[in-house]
C-alpha positions, -999 to 999 in steps of 0.1 A, spaced: 14 -222 45 -20 -213 31 -26 -183 7 -43 -165 35 -12 -165 56 9 -158 26 -10 -126 19 -10 -117 56 28 -121 58 35 -104 25 13 -74 33 27 -72 68 62 -70 54 51 -44 29 36 -21 56 65 -27 81 91 -16 55 69 10 38 53 27 68 86 22 86 105 44 62 77 71 64 80 70 102 118 73 99 114 104 77 86 123 94 89 116 131 111 136 154 146 126 165 149 97 142 182 90 123 164 96 90 143 126 100 137 149 70 155 126 46 129 134 20 105 121 -6 130 100 -26 138 80 6 100 74 11 94 63 -25 125 41 -26 115 26 7 81 17 -6 97 1 -37 119 -20 -15 89 -29 6 71 -42 -25 102 -62 -35 105 -79 -2 67 -85 2 64 -100 -33 96 -121 -31 88 -135 3 54 -150 -5 52 -153 -43 54 -191 -41 27 -193 -15 -1 -169 -27 11 -153 -58 19 -122 -38 -10 -99 -46 -6 -80 -13 -31 -55 -25 -70 -59 -27 -70 -38 -59 -46 -63 -75 -67 -93 -63 -99 -78 -77 -83 -68 -110 -67 -103 -115 -102 -119 -108 -118 -95 -133 -92 -104 -159 -99 -141 -154 -65 -148 -139 -78 -155 -104 -109 -171 -89 -135 -147 -76 -142 -171 -48 -107 -166 -34 -109 -128 -34 -124 -124 1 -98 -147 17 -70 -128 0 -84 -94 11 -89 -106 47 -52 -117 48 -41 -84 33 -61 -63 57 -50 -82 88 -14 -82 76 -15 -44 71 -29 -39 106 -2 -61 121 25 -43 101 12 -9 113 13 -22 149 49 -33 145 59 1 131 42 19 161 59 -4 186 93 2 170 89 40 168 68 44 199 92 68 216 95 89 184 57 92 182 58 105 218 85 130 208 66 143 177 43 173 182 30 173 147 -2 153 147 -4 152 109 31 137 108 19 110 132 -11 102 110 11 101 78 32 74 94 1 52 92 -19 63 61 -20 87 32 -35 121 28 -38 147 1 -13 176 -5 -42 197 -17 -76 184 -5 -100 181 -34 -120 148 -34 -124 146 -72 -88 153 -80 -76 131 -52 -97 103 -64 -84 108 -100 -48 107 -87 -54 73 -70 -72 60 -100 -43 69 -124 -16 56 -101 -33 23 -96 -42 20 -133 -5 21 -141 4 -3 -113 -22 -29 -123 -17 -24 -160 20 -32 -155 13 -62 -132 -11 -77 -158 17 -77 -183 41 -92 -158 17 -121 -149 6 -128 -185 -1 -157 -192 4 -167 -155 -21 -162 -127 2 -145 -102 35 -128 -97 65 -150 -93 97 -142 -74 114 -130 -106 87 -104 -109 95 -89 -75 121 -64 -89 101 -50 -118 70 -47 -95 92 -28 -70 106 -5 -97 71 1 -110 60 13 -75 91 34 -71 84 51 -105 48 57 -96 58 73 -63 84 95 -79 61 106 -108 26 106 -94 29 103 -56 31 139 -48 -6 145 -49 -20 120 -24 10 100 -12 2 72 -37 -18 46 -16 -26 26 -47 -35 -2 -23 -67 -2 -1 -53 -25 26 -20 -5 29 -41 26 37 -72 13 55 -55 -12 78 -30 12 93 -57 40 95 -77 17 117 -47 11 138 -41 48 141 -76 52 154 -73 25 181 -37 27 193 -29 49 224 -8 75 205 -4 106 226 -17 139 212 -29 123 179 -55 139 157 -85 122 142 -79 95 116 -94 116 87 -122 92 80 -138 117 56 -109 111 33 -105 73 39 -128 62 11 -105 77 -16 -75 54 -12 -100 25 -11 -123 33 -40 -97 50 -62 -74 19 -64 -103 -4 -71 -116 18 -99 -81 22 -113 -75 -16 -112 -107 -24 -130 -100 3 -157 -66 -13 -162 -82 -47 -168 -106 -32 -193 -78 -15 -214 -57 -47 -210 -84 -68 -225 -92 -43 -252 -55 -43 -263 
């Protein structure tokens, strides 16, 4: 298996399990309806664990464009491989979102809240303020990448033994900082499913909130690069 397919599969697993738990919580007539924020954050932590563990030996399990860019900026990953990794991550995220929609299709049909349907694909702010929302994504991703950089030092990638601490890190970020924007902290995790929301035949859906879409893309990249700068300084 090539690193491209490793990142595709790892990110697909991440989104299937992560967006899957969101769908289970927010969509109507599911077994997990209204089970709450802790269920969502724990689900995303488990999603990271599975994604990293599954493909760490193939691609290093970046499963996040912000992580790939940050590792390259830190000198732990070749810049020439970044586009291939991001392509795999984006395609994997889109396939993962498609699988979630197929699985929960009847529940999307039963759900009248168009915002809930969108949230099963991508993030959105609790209070819409572009500057503050951007800062939230920067801070969350800074902590994610700063932690990952210490996990991979002096390696160039996450190994399977790093899957659990990476998952706990994401779980902690979600519990502590995720209440503002839903903690995308991963451009592919947000943008790939958002594209799928736009093109899938979901009944009575709203727009895909493209005016907000740049924040969970730009914020994580800035946060990752800031983490690299502080990591190098220390």
